[in-house]
PDB file as gemmi writes it, atoms N, CA and C in Angstrom:
CRYST1    1.000    1.000    1.000  90.00  90.00  90.00 P 1                      
ATOM      1  N   UNK A   1      89.825  63.727  54.694  1.00  0.00           N  
ATOM      2  CA  UNK A   1      90.576  64.086  54.795  1.00  0.00           C  
ATOM      3  C   UNK A   1      91.835  65.206  55.225  1.00  0.00           C  
ATOM      4  N   UNK A   2      91.973  66.503  55.006  1.00  0.00           N  
ATOM      5  CA  UNK A   2      93.192  66.848  54.129  1.00  0.00           C  
ATOM      6  C   UNK A   2      94.190  68.014  55.267  1.00  0.00           C  
ATOM      7  N   UNK A   3      93.682  68.659  56.607  1.00  0.00           N  
ATOM      8  CA  UNK A   3      93.699  69.042  57.455  1.00  0.00           C  
ATOM      9  C   UNK A   3      94.225  68.273  58.480  1.00  0.00           C  
ATOM     10  N   UNK A   4      95.418  69.540  59.300  1.00  0.00           N  
ATOM     11  CA  UNK A   4      95.196  69.144  60.370  1.00  0.00           C  
ATOM     12  C   UNK A   4      94.128  68.023  61.558  1.00  0.00           C  
ATOM     13  N   UNK A   5      94.834  66.757  62.775  1.00  0.00           N  
ATOM     14  CA  UNK A   5      93.495  66.826  63.167  1.00  0.00           C  
ATOM     15  C   UNK A   5      93.788  66.566  64.536  1.00  0.00           C  
ATOM     16  N   UNK A   6      93.017  66.922  64.953  1.00  0.00           N  
ATOM     17  CA  UNK A   6      92.596  66.658  66.722  1.00  0.00           C  
ATOM     18  C   UNK A   6      91.698  65.193  66.888  1.00  0.00           C  
ATOM     19  N   UNK A   7      92.145  63.699  67.892  1.00  0.00           N  
ATOM     20  CA  UNK A   7      91.486  64.194  68.318  1.00  0.00           C  
ATOM     21  C   UNK A   7      91.296  63.838  70.110  1.00  0.00           C  
ATOM     22  N   UNK A   8      90.582  63.605  70.382  1.00  0.00           N  
ATOM     23  CA  UNK A   8      90.286  63.324  72.247  1.00  0.00           C  
ATOM     24  C   UNK A   8      88.976  62.505  72.389  1.00  0.00           C  
ATOM     25  N   UNK A   9      89.933  61.239  72.679  1.00  0.00           N  
ATOM     26  CA  UNK A   9      88.865  60.384  73.388  1.00  0.00           C  
ATOM     27  C   UNK A   9      88.637  59.765  74.390  1.00  0.00           C  
ATOM     28  N   UNK A  10      88.007  58.922  74.798  1.00  0.00           N  
ATOM     29  CA  UNK A  10      87.203  58.232  76.536  1.00  0.00           C  
ATOM     30  C   UNK A  10      87.780  57.360  75.487  1.00  0.00           C  
ATOM     31  N   UNK A  11      87.989  56.085  76.304  1.00  0.00           N  
ATOM     32  CA  UNK A  11      88.330  55.082  76.616  1.00  0.00           C  
ATOM     33  C   UNK A  11      87.044  54.068  76.304  1.00  0.00           C  
ATOM     34  N   UNK A  12      86.440  54.765  76.718  1.00  0.00           N  
ATOM     35  CA  UNK A  12      84.776  54.291  78.087  1.00  0.00           C  
ATOM     36  C   UNK A  12      83.752  54.844  77.261  1.00  0.00           C  
ATOM     37  N   UNK A  13      83.745  54.975  75.265  1.00  0.00           N  
ATOM     38  CA  UNK A  13      82.763  56.259  75.718  1.00  0.00           C  
ATOM     39  C   UNK A  13      82.327  54.589  74.304  1.00  0.00           C  
ATOM     40  N   UNK A  14      80.328  54.829  75.264  1.00  0.00           N  
ATOM     41  CA  UNK A  14      79.689  54.042  74.241  1.00  0.00           C  
ATOM     42  C   UNK A  14      79.318  53.925  73.173  1.00  0.00           C  
ATOM     43  N   UNK A  15      79.528  55.510  73.141  1.00  0.00           N  
ATOM     44  CA  UNK A  15      78.818  56.162  71.347  1.00  0.00           C  
ATOM     45  C   UNK A  15      79.473  55.955  70.148  1.00  0.00           C  
ATOM     46  N   UNK A  16      81.169  56.376  70.457  1.00  0.00           N  
ATOM     47  CA  UNK A  16      82.264  56.382  70.205  1.00  0.00           C  
ATOM     48  C   UNK A  16      83.628  55.479  70.359  1.00  0.00           C  
ATOM     49  N   UNK A  17      83.363  54.798  68.991  1.00  0.00           N  
ATOM     50  CA  UNK A  17      84.717  53.480  70.546  1.00  0.00           C  
ATOM     51  C   UNK A  17      85.882  53.249  69.535  1.00  0.00           C  
ATOM     52  N   UNK A  18      86.815  53.510  70.668  1.00  0.00           N  
ATOM     53  CA  UNK A  18      87.914  53.729  70.952  1.00  0.00           C  
ATOM     54  C   UNK A  18      88.821  53.593  70.010  1.00  0.00           C  
ATOM     55  N   UNK A  19      88.045  51.944  68.881  1.00  0.00           N  
ATOM     56  CA  UNK A  19      88.845  50.641  68.284  1.00  0.00           C  
ATOM     57  C   UNK A  19      88.413  51.986  66.283  1.00  0.00           C  
ATOM     58  N   UNK A  20      87.768  52.997  66.786  1.00  0.00           N  
ATOM     59  CA  UNK A  20      86.810  53.903  65.767  1.00  0.00           C  
ATOM     60  C   UNK A  20      88.333  54.441  65.503  1.00  0.00           C  
ATOM     61  N   UNK A  21      88.134  55.150  66.728  1.00  0.00           N  
ATOM     62  CA  UNK A  21      89.504  56.743  66.536  1.00  0.00           C  
ATOM     63  C   UNK A  21      90.713  55.364  66.433  1.00  0.00           C  
ATOM     64  N   UNK A  22      90.941  54.829  67.222  1.00  0.00           N  
ATOM     65  CA  UNK A  22      92.527  54.118  66.756  1.00  0.00           C  
ATOM     66  C   UNK A  22      92.535  54.471  65.601  1.00  0.00           C  
ATOM     67  N   UNK A  23      91.532  53.985  64.573  1.00  0.00           N  
ATOM     68  CA  UNK A  23      91.525  53.470  62.753  1.00  0.00           C  
ATOM     69  C   UNK A  23      91.810  54.571  61.988  1.00  0.00           C  
ATOM     70  N   UNK A  24      91.078  55.811  62.553  1.00  0.00           N  
ATOM     71  CA  UNK A  24      91.250  56.875  61.896  1.00  0.00           C  
ATOM     72  C   UNK A  24      92.965  58.119  61.588  1.00  0.00           C  
ATOM     73  N   UNK A  25      93.037  57.639  63.471  1.00  0.00           N  
ATOM     74  CA  UNK A  25      94.103  58.212  63.573  1.00  0.00           C  
ATOM     75  C   UNK A  25      95.257  58.065  63.157  1.00  0.00           C  
ATOM     76  N   UNK A  26      94.985  56.428  63.295  1.00  0.00           N  
ATOM     77  CA  UNK A  26      96.588  55.753  62.219  1.00  0.00           C  
ATOM     78  C   UNK A  26      96.438  55.964  60.833  1.00  0.00           C  
ATOM     79  N   UNK A  27      95.451  55.428  60.710  1.00  0.00           N  
ATOM     80  CA  UNK A  27      95.040  55.795  58.810  1.00  0.00           C  
ATOM     81  C   UNK A  27      95.488  57.918  58.504  1.00  0.00           C  
ATOM     82  N   UNK A  28      94.909  58.246  59.491  1.00  0.00           N  
ATOM     83  CA  UNK A  28      95.659  59.330  59.070  1.00  0.00           C  
ATOM     84  C   UNK A  28      97.214  60.094  59.205  1.00  0.00           C  
ATOM     85  N   UNK A  29      97.651  59.860  60.592  1.00  0.00           N  
ATOM     86  CA  UNK A  29      98.985  59.249  60.347  1.00  0.00           C  
ATOM     87  C   UNK A  29     100.154  58.646  59.343  1.00  0.00           C  
ATOM     88  N   UNK A  30      99.514  57.358  58.218  1.00  0.00           N  
ATOM     89  CA  UNK A  30      99.819  56.740  58.228  1.00  0.00           C  
ATOM     90  C   UNK A  30      99.945  57.667  56.206  1.00  0.00           C  
ATOM     91  N   UNK A  31      98.703  58.948  55.966  1.00  0.00           N  
ATOM     92  CA  UNK A  31      99.128  59.474  55.211  1.00  0.00           C  
ATOM     93  C   UNK A  31     100.283  60.464  55.470  1.00  0.00           C  
ATOM     94  N   UNK A  32     100.842  60.708  56.776  1.00  0.00           N  
ATOM     95  CA  UNK A  32     101.537  61.887  56.418  1.00  0.00           C  
ATOM     96  C   UNK A  32     100.752  63.504  57.125  1.00  0.00           C  
ATOM     97  N   UNK A  33      99.497  63.309  56.923  1.00  0.00           N  
ATOM     98  CA  UNK A  33      99.233  64.292  57.471  1.00  0.00           C  
ATOM     99  C   UNK A  33      99.113  64.864  59.106  1.00  0.00           C  
ATOM    100  N   UNK A  34      99.125  65.579  59.504  1.00  0.00           N  
ATOM    101  CA  UNK A  34      99.898  65.466  61.354  1.00  0.00           C  
ATOM    102  C   UNK A  34      97.950  65.884  61.570  1.00  0.00           C  
ATOM    103  N   UNK A  35      98.593  65.159  62.365  1.00  0.00           N  
ATOM    104  CA  UNK A  35      97.224  63.698  63.728  1.00  0.00           C  
ATOM    105  C   UNK A  35      97.837  63.735  64.981  1.00  0.00           C  
ATOM    106  N   UNK A  36      97.432  64.555  66.220  1.00  0.00           N  
ATOM    107  CA  UNK A  36      97.737  63.999  67.071  1.00  0.00           C  
ATOM    108  C   UNK A  36      96.602  63.575  67.956  1.00  0.00           C  
ATOM    109  N   UNK A  37      96.528  62.627  68.400  1.00  0.00           N  
ATOM    110  CA  UNK A  37      95.629  61.617  69.469  1.00  0.00           C  
ATOM    111  C   UNK A  37      95.627  61.623  70.799  1.00  0.00           C  
ATOM    112  N   UNK A  38      94.833  62.123  71.833  1.00  0.00           N  
ATOM    113  CA  UNK A  38      95.048  62.117  72.783  1.00  0.00           C  
ATOM    114  C   UNK A  38      93.770  60.988  73.590  1.00  0.00           C  
ATOM    115  N   UNK A  39      94.280  60.575  74.318  1.00  0.00           N  
ATOM    116  CA  UNK A  39      93.075  58.657  74.207  1.00  0.00           C  
ATOM    117  C   UNK A  39      93.210  58.861  76.143  1.00  0.00           C  
ATOM    118  N   UNK A  40      92.067  59.291  76.317  1.00  0.00           N  
ATOM    119  CA  UNK A  40      91.745  59.346  78.019  1.00  0.00           C  
ATOM    120  C   UNK A  40      90.860  58.439  78.209  1.00  0.00           C  
ATOM    121  N   UNK A  41      91.485  57.112  79.325  1.00  0.00           N  
ATOM    122  CA  UNK A  41      91.188  55.697  79.958  1.00  0.00           C  
ATOM    123  C   UNK A  41      90.311  55.602  80.688  1.00  0.00           C  
ATOM    124  N   UNK A  42      89.809  57.053  81.784  1.00  0.00           N  
ATOM    125  CA  UNK A  42      89.345  56.447  82.465  1.00  0.00           C  
ATOM    126  C   UNK A  42      87.503  57.431  82.314  1.00  0.00           C  
ATOM    127  N   UNK A  43      87.546  58.010  81.063  1.00  0.00           N  
ATOM    128  CA  UNK A  43      85.974  58.208  80.185  1.00  0.00           C  
ATOM    129  C   UNK A  43      85.661  57.954  79.388  1.00  0.00           C  
ATOM    130  N   UNK A  44      84.559  58.578  79.394  1.00  0.00           N  
ATOM    131  CA  UNK A  44      83.574  58.062  77.918  1.00  0.00           C  
ATOM    132  C   UNK A  44      83.398  59.238  76.678  1.00  0.00           C  
ATOM    133  N   UNK A  45      82.275  59.195  77.096  1.00  0.00           N  
ATOM    134  CA  UNK A  45      81.574  60.666  75.591  1.00  0.00           C  
ATOM    135  C   UNK A  45      81.416  61.969  76.254  1.00  0.00           C  
ATOM    136  N   UNK A  46      82.570  62.533  75.968  1.00  0.00           N  
ATOM    137  CA  UNK A  46      82.691  63.794  76.744  1.00  0.00           C  
ATOM    138  C   UNK A  46      83.916  63.155  78.539  1.00  0.00           C  
ATOM    139  N   UNK A  47      84.388  64.138  78.486  1.00  0.00           N  
ATOM    140  CA  UNK A  47      84.881  64.369  79.715  1.00  0.00           C  
ATOM    141  C   UNK A  47      84.471  64.374  81.148  1.00  0.00           C  
ATOM    142  N   UNK A  48      84.531  63.980  81.955  1.00  0.00           N  
ATOM    143  CA  UNK A  48      83.691  64.037  83.215  1.00  0.00           C  
ATOM    144  C   UNK A  48      84.582  64.722  84.053  1.00  0.00           C  
ATOM    145  N   UNK A  49      86.657  64.468  84.777  1.00  0.00           N  
ATOM    146  CA  UNK A  49      86.906  64.399  84.986  1.00  0.00           C  
ATOM    147  C   UNK A  49      87.692  65.788  84.774  1.00  0.00           C  
ATOM    148  N   UNK A  50      87.650  67.010  86.022  1.00  0.00           N  
ATOM    149  CA  UNK A  50      88.089  68.241  85.556  1.00  0.00           C  
ATOM    150  C   UNK A  50      89.201  68.371  84.865  1.00  0.00           C  
ATOM    151  N   UNK A  51      90.028  67.490  85.498  1.00  0.00           N  
ATOM    152  CA  UNK A  51      91.681  67.711  85.179  1.00  0.00           C  
ATOM    153  C   UNK A  51      91.792  67.234  83.886  1.00  0.00           C  
ATOM    154  N   UNK A  52      90.591  66.056  83.572  1.00  0.00           N  
ATOM    155  CA  UNK A  52      91.102  65.861  81.778  1.00  0.00           C  
ATOM    156  C   UNK A  52      90.394  66.879  81.229  1.00  0.00           C  
ATOM    157  N   UNK A  53      89.185  67.670  81.238  1.00  0.00           N  
ATOM    158  CA  UNK A  53      88.864  68.809  80.694  1.00  0.00           C  
ATOM    159  C   UNK A  53      89.779  69.708  80.756  1.00  0.00           C  
ATOM    160  N   UNK A  54      90.738  70.246  81.253  1.00  0.00           N  
ATOM    161  CA  UNK A  54      91.531  71.263  81.484  1.00  0.00           C  
ATOM    162  C   UNK A  54      92.311  70.571  80.771  1.00  0.00           C  
ATOM    163  N   UNK A  55      92.793  69.933  80.509  1.00  0.00           N  
ATOM    164  CA  UNK A  55      94.006  69.184  80.123  1.00  0.00           C  
ATOM    165  C   UNK A  55      94.142  68.698  78.517  1.00  0.00           C  
ATOM    166  N   UNK A  56      92.622  68.286  78.157  1.00  0.00           N  
ATOM    167  CA  UNK A  56      92.697  68.779  77.082  1.00  0.00           C  
ATOM    168  C   UNK A  56      92.351  69.722  76.417  1.00  0.00           C  
ATOM    169  N   UNK A  57      91.651  70.826  76.706  1.00  0.00           N  
ATOM    170  CA  UNK A  57      91.847  71.711  76.484  1.00  0.00           C  
ATOM    171  C   UNK A  57      92.815  72.882  76.145  1.00  0.00           C  
ATOM    172  N   UNK A  58      93.614  72.747  77.068  1.00  0.00           N  
ATOM    173  CA  UNK A  58      94.877  73.244  76.938  1.00  0.00           C  
ATOM    174  C   UNK A  58      95.643  72.422  75.480  1.00  0.00           C  
ATOM    175  N   UNK A  59      95.207  71.172  75.497  1.00  0.00           N  
ATOM    176  CA  UNK A  59      96.134  70.090  74.088  1.00  0.00           C  
ATOM    177  C   UNK A  59      95.609  71.218  72.621  1.00  0.00           C  
ATOM    178  N   UNK A  60      94.423  72.063  73.387  1.00  0.00           N  
ATOM    179  CA  UNK A  60      93.431  72.297  71.956  1.00  0.00           C  
ATOM    180  C   UNK A  60      93.712  73.392  71.515  1.00  0.00           C  
ATOM    181  N   UNK A  61      94.321  74.312  73.051  1.00  0.00           N  
ATOM    182  CA  UNK A  61      94.547  76.123  72.739  1.00  0.00           C  
ATOM    183  C   UNK A  61      95.881  75.022  72.202  1.00  0.00           C  
ATOM    184  N   UNK A  62      96.976  74.471  72.072  1.00  0.00           N  
ATOM    185  CA  UNK A  62      98.586  74.027  71.717  1.00  0.00           C  
ATOM    186  C   UNK A  62      98.018  73.821  70.287  1.00  0.00           C  
ATOM    187  N   UNK A  63      97.254  73.444  69.553  1.00  0.00           N  
ATOM    188  CA  UNK A  63      97.113  71.732  69.083  1.00  0.00           C  
ATOM    189  C   UNK A  63      96.872  73.792  67.739  1.00  0.00           C  
ATOM    190  N   UNK A  64      95.560  74.662  68.470  1.00  0.00           N  
ATOM    191  CA  UNK A  64      94.868  75.292  67.183  1.00  0.00           C  
ATOM    192  C   UNK A  64      96.299  76.578  67.680  1.00  0.00           C  
ATOM    193  N   UNK A  65      96.778  77.311  67.989  1.00  0.00           N  
ATOM    194  CA  UNK A  65      98.054  77.846  68.025  1.00  0.00           C  
ATOM    195  C   UNK A  65      99.088  77.674  66.915  1.00  0.00           C  
ATOM    196  N   UNK A  66      99.631  76.182  66.707  1.00  0.00           N  
ATOM    197  CA  UNK A  66     100.685  75.445  65.914  1.00  0.00           C  
ATOM    198  C   UNK A  66     100.018  75.896  64.083  1.00  0.00           C  
ATOM    199  N   UNK A  67      98.524  75.188  64.641  1.00  0.00           N  
ATOM    200  CA  UNK A  67      98.146  74.811  62.771  1.00  0.00           C  
ATOM    201  C   UNK A  67      97.505  75.917  62.199  1.00  0.00           C  
ATOM    202  N   UNK A  68      96.639  76.973  62.963  1.00  0.00           N  
ATOM    203  CA  UNK A  68      96.252  77.928  62.455  1.00  0.00           C  
ATOM    204  C   UNK A  68      96.656  78.892  62.485  1.00  0.00           C  
ATOM    205  N   UNK A  69      97.738  79.470  63.464  1.00  0.00           N  
ATOM    206  CA  UNK A  69      98.758  80.387  63.856  1.00  0.00           C  
ATOM    207  C   UNK A  69      98.078  81.117  64.514  1.00  0.00           C  
ATOM    208  N   UNK A  70      98.874  82.829  65.129  1.00  0.00           N  
ATOM    209  CA  UNK A  70      98.689  82.344  66.970  1.00  0.00           C  
ATOM    210  C   UNK A  70      99.609  82.549  68.207  1.00  0.00           C  
ATOM    211  N   UNK A  71      98.459  82.867  69.401  1.00  0.00           N  
ATOM    212  CA  UNK A  71      99.324  82.076  70.418  1.00  0.00           C  
ATOM    213  C   UNK A  71      98.661  81.354  71.553  1.00  0.00           C  
ATOM    214  N   UNK A  72      99.678  80.920  72.478  1.00  0.00           N  
ATOM    215  CA  UNK A  72      98.926  80.133  73.382  1.00  0.00           C  
ATOM    216  C   UNK A  72      99.617  79.772  75.173  1.00  0.00           C  
ATOM    217  N   UNK A  73      99.040  80.473  75.436  1.00  0.00           N  
ATOM    218  CA  UNK A  73      99.693  80.045  76.607  1.00  0.00           C  
ATOM    219  C   UNK A  73     100.465  78.457  77.481  1.00  0.00           C  
ATOM    220  N   UNK A  74     101.465  78.679  77.892  1.00  0.00           N  
ATOM    221  CA  UNK A  74     102.767  77.654  78.124  1.00  0.00           C  
ATOM    222  C   UNK A  74     101.681  76.298  78.349  1.00  0.00           C  
ATOM    223  N   UNK A  75     101.983  75.149  77.876  1.00  0.00           N  
ATOM    224  CA  UNK A  75     101.453  73.976  78.773  1.00  0.00           C  
ATOM    225  C   UNK A  75     101.676  72.277  78.228  1.00  0.00           C  
ATOM    226  N   UNK A  76     101.931  71.897  79.525  1.00  0.00           N  
ATOM    227  CA  UNK A  76     102.879  70.868  80.163  1.00  0.00           C  
ATOM    228  C   UNK A  76     101.942  70.118  80.457  1.00  0.00           C  
ATOM    229  N   UNK A  77     100.767  69.827  79.558  1.00  0.00           N  
ATOM    230  CA  UNK A  77      99.939  68.755  80.785  1.00  0.00           C  
ATOM    231  C   UNK A  77      99.289  69.123  82.219  1.00  0.00           C  
ATOM    232  N   UNK A  78      98.796  68.116  82.610  1.00  0.00           N  
ATOM    233  CA  UNK A  78      98.116  68.910  84.169  1.00  0.00           C  
ATOM    234  C   UNK A  78      98.354  67.689  85.082  1.00  0.00           C  
ATOM    235  N   UNK A  79      98.753  68.158  86.473  1.00  0.00           N  
ATOM    236  CA  UNK A  79      99.196  66.650  86.601  1.00  0.00           C  
ATOM    237  C   UNK A  79      97.365  66.338  87.317  1.00  0.00           C  
ATOM    238  N   UNK A  80      97.171  64.804  87.121  1.00  0.00           N  
ATOM    239  CA  UNK A  80      96.770  63.919  87.549  1.00  0.00           C  
ATOM    240  C   UNK A  80      95.021  64.121  86.328  1.00  0.00           C  
ATOM    241  N   UNK A  81      95.592  63.892  85.220  1.00  0.00           N  
ATOM    242  CA  UNK A  81      95.152  64.323  84.023  1.00  0.00           C  
ATOM    243  C   UNK A  81      95.501  62.358  83.870  1.00  0.00           C  
ATOM    244  N   UNK A  82      94.792  61.935  83.144  1.00  0.00           N  
ATOM    245  CA  UNK A  82      95.388  60.862  82.434  1.00  0.00           C  
ATOM    246  C   UNK A  82      96.096  60.226  81.673  1.00  0.00           C  
ATOM    247  N   UNK A  83      96.169  61.180  81.058  1.00  0.00           N  
ATOM    248  CA  UNK A  83      96.024  61.292  79.214  1.00  0.00           C  
ATOM    249  C   UNK A  83      96.816  60.547  78.509  1.00  0.00           C  
ATOM    250  N   UNK A  84      97.503  59.653  77.644  1.00  0.00           N  
ATOM    251  CA  UNK A  84      97.545  58.773  76.976  1.00  0.00           C  
ATOM    252  C   UNK A  84      98.156  59.056  74.985  1.00  0.00           C  
ATOM    253  N   UNK A  85      98.887  58.840  74.875  1.00  0.00           N  
ATOM    254  CA  UNK A  85      99.334  58.830  73.492  1.00  0.00           C  
ATOM    255  C   UNK A  85      99.178  57.464  72.674  1.00  0.00           C  
ATOM    256  N   UNK A  86      98.142  56.990  71.912  1.00  0.00           N  
ATOM    257  CA  UNK A  86      98.199  56.078  71.713  1.00  0.00           C  
ATOM    258  C   UNK A  86      98.923  56.057  70.307  1.00  0.00           C  
ATOM    259  N   UNK A  87      99.405  57.026  69.301  1.00  0.00           N  
ATOM    260  CA  UNK A  87     100.243  57.113  68.469  1.00  0.00           C  
ATOM    261  C   UNK A  87     101.616  57.212  68.838  1.00  0.00           C  
ATOM    262  N   UNK A  88     102.264  57.939  69.862  1.00  0.00           N  
ATOM    263  CA  UNK A  88     103.611  58.241  70.242  1.00  0.00           C  
ATOM    264  C   UNK A  88     104.186  55.964  70.759  1.00  0.00           C  
ATOM    265  N   UNK A  89     102.942  55.852  71.123  1.00  0.00           N  
ATOM    266  CA  UNK A  89     103.444  54.175  71.862  1.00  0.00           C  
ATOM    267  C   UNK A  89     103.431  53.625  71.000  1.00  0.00           C  
ATOM    268  N   UNK A  90     103.244  53.376  69.495  1.00  0.00           N  
ATOM    269  CA  UNK A  90     103.807  52.905  67.886  1.00  0.00           C  
ATOM    270  C   UNK A  90     104.324  53.531  67.372  1.00  0.00           C  
ATOM    271  N   UNK A  91     105.075  54.605  68.008  1.00  0.00           N  
ATOM    272  CA  UNK A  91     106.658  54.642  67.118  1.00  0.00           C  
ATOM    273  C   UNK A  91     107.348  54.148  68.244  1.00  0.00           C  
ATOM    274  N   UNK A  92     107.165  54.070  69.459  1.00  0.00           N  
ATOM    275  CA  UNK A  92     108.138  53.467  70.743  1.00  0.00           C  
ATOM    276  C   UNK A  92     108.786  52.298  69.899  1.00  0.00           C  
ATOM    277  N   UNK A  93     107.048  51.564  69.511  1.00  0.00           N  
ATOM    278  CA  UNK A  93     106.924  49.619  69.088  1.00  0.00           C  
ATOM    279  C   UNK A  93     107.574  49.365  68.090  1.00  0.00           C  
ATOM    280  N   UNK A  94     107.687  50.656  66.932  1.00  0.00           N  
ATOM    281  CA  UNK A  94     107.760  49.768  65.487  1.00  0.00           C  
ATOM    282  C   UNK A  94     109.442  50.036  65.422  1.00  0.00           C  
TER     283      UNK A  94                                                      
END                                                                             
């Protein structure tokens, strides 16, 4: 992987385990490739909660505008979303 990567992961996903998403996100970050990793602790495979779906769509729009160019509507998260950011948490712990 050489291009910027956006990962949206449900912590309860039975198909793609959180450990797999963690592994690729941290490896990409270590290589210095831009990566954004959003984890939704109360989601599985696909986002069932509307607040989380809207939140991830807003984050995807920001990511695409940043890395592909173009514009995006202002976005600061969605009230009620359960999004957490494991890569940011790891920087605080380091």
